[in-house]
N, C-alpha and C positions, 0 to 999 in steps of 0.2 A: 504494500500500500504506500503510495507516494503522497507526501505532504510538503508544504513549504511554510516554515515558521518565521515570523518576524524576529529580527535580531537587531539589537542596539549596539553599535560600535562606538566606543569612546577611546580616544587616543590620549595616553598620558606620556610622561617623559620617555619611558622605555618599552611600553607594552601597548598592544591594542586589546582592550578589554571588551568582551562580548557578553551581553545579557540576553537570555532567551526567556522573556517573561512568562510565556504560556507553560513552560516546563519548570520554571523557578530555578534555572541553572545559569551559572556564569563561568566563563573560562577566559583564557587570554592567549595571545600569540605575539611573536616578535615583530611580525608585519601582517598586513591584511590577508595575504594568501594563507599564511600559517594559521591566523586566527579563524578564518573561514573553515579550513580543514579541521581544526581542533573542535570548533563549534559543531560542525556536522557530525563528527565522531561522538561528541557529548550528547547531541540530540538522539542519535541512533542508539547509543548505549542506554539512555534513559527510556526510550521507547520500548526496546526489547526487555528491559528490566521490568517495566510496568506490565507488559504482556505476561512475562514469566510469573509475576505475582498475581495474575488474574485480574489486573486492573485495566481500565480503558485508557488508551493514549489520548490526551486532550487534543481537541481540534485546534488548529491554528487560528489566531485572531486575525481580523482584517488589518491590513497594513496601516490604514488610516486611523485605527483605534489605538495605535501605539504612540505614546508621548515620550519624547526624549528629554533628558534632564538639562542638557546644554545645547546651545545652537550649533556647536561644532560636532555634535554626535551625528552619526549616520544611522538611519533606519532602513533596513533592507530585508530581503527574504533569503533564507537558507533552505534549500531543498534536501529531502532525504527520502530514500526508498527503504522502508523498514524491512521488507522481505530480503532485499539484496544485502542490506547491512547485516542481518542475521546470518545469511548464508556465508558471508565473508568472514564474520567474526566468530562463528560457532564452529570451531574446528576440532572440537573434542571427538575422541573416538568412542565407539560403543562396541561392546563385545557381543558377537552373534555366534551361535552354534551352527555349523554347516555340516551336513551329512554328505559324505563322499564314499564311493565304493572303495574298499580297502586297497585294491590294486592301483587305483588312481592316486590315492594318498601315498602309497609306496613309491610309485614312479616320480611323483612330485618331490618327495624327500630325496630320492636317489639323485635327481638332477638339481637339487638345491633350489627349487622353485618356491618363492614366497607365495603361498596360496592366498593370503590376505590381499597382497598387492594385485595379484591376477584377478581376484574377485572384485576388488575396487575398480580396476580398469574396465572389466566386463560390465559392471553395473553402470558406470558412467556412460559407456558406449550404448548400452541398452536403453538408458534413460535420455540419451542425447544431451548430457550435462558435462560441463567442463569443471575442473577443479578451480574454485574461486581464488585460490592463492596464486596459481600459475596463470590465470586468465589475464 
């Protein structure tokens, strides 16, 4: 699910501070590009954490409803695709039992084939999915 959250950028002496009012989070970066990247990551992390806790991700406010504290502040939108963020950040492995004929297991061991790696590649191919890390 794709959303775009209003963000308030405030430049101080050394940092670009970013506030995301709808999610009650703040972060910072050394420059605008880094601040945007870190803010997008913070939004994604907050969103999937809320989902994991069974809570609803708040809807973004309208951009014109956001008030800045200083005239020099910048109000803009930061987009996020929560499904893509989860795919790329949730790289934990899970244990699955697989049943193989004994002869096939024997041949794989004899040739030192990593059955888990072969199964992962076969599943990616069958699902038409790429590894989000190498993508």
